[in-house]
N, C-alpha and C positions, 0 to 999 in steps of 0.2 A: 504494500500500500504506500509506504514512504517513497519507494523507488518510483512508483507511478506518479506521485505528487511532484517529486523532484524533476522528473522528465517533462511533466506538463508545464512546470514553472520555466524550465529551460526553453521549451518550445515557444512559450509566450514571449520570453525575453528576445529570442532570436527573431521572432515575427515582428516584434516592435522595432528592433534594430535594423531590420531589412525593409521597413515600411517606406516606400518611395516618398510619401508625404513628409517624412522627417529628414530628407536629404539636407535641407538648409540648416536645420537644427544640429544635425550630426557634424556638418562641415564647420559650423561655428564652434561646437564643442572641441573638435580636433584643433582648430585654429587657436583657441584659448589655452589648450594644454601646452602649446609652445611658448606660452607666456610672452605675447607680443608687448612691446613697450607702448604704454598709453601716451598719446601725444596731446598735450594740453596747451602748448605755447602759442603765443601770438606770432608776430612777424619774427621769424628766426630761420633764414634760408639754410644755414649750415646745420642747424638742428633738424630741420625738415628733411634735408638730404640724407642725414645719418639715419633718421627714422625710416625713410623709404627703403634704404639699403637693407636695414634689419628685417623689415616685414617682407621684402622681396625674397629673402632667403627662405622664410617660412612658406611663402606662396609657391616657390619653386619646389620645395620638398613635398608640398601637398598637391602639386599638379593643378593649381587653380586656373580657371579661365579668367579672362580680363574682367568679365562681369562680377565673378566671385571675388576677385581682388578688390574691386571697388567697394562691394558690400562689406567684406570683412575689414578692409582698411578703415572705412568710415566708422565701423563699430568701435574702434579704439581711438577715435578723435573725441576729446572731451574739452569742456570749457571753451576758451577762445577758438581753438581749432575746430570744434564742432559748430560754433556759430559761423565761422568762415565757410565750412562745408555746406551748411544750410543756405547761405547766401549764394554760393556757387550754383547749387541745384536750382534755386529760383531763377537765376540769370540764364542758365542753360535751357530750362524749360523741358518739355516732354520729348523734344527731338534730340536732346543731348548736345545741342550746339548753341553757342553764344549768339 
């Protein structure tokens, strides 16, 4: 009986982890396990370049698409950096062009 319960639990966990609807969530969890640097700064070109180089290493290891890089990278933009990103998205509009 205990073996059957354990197998049923394992089957449920595997089904949950292979749920296509959870791909984005799993990708974010994987990204965050790499402990990406949270970028909070305002205008700081050298700091921004260093941050991009760091997260690009993670993106490469994960095999991210350009769209996933944008989504995941934006997730770790906080404070002034997040305000900047919100403004960029508004200026770009739905078509993705300024």
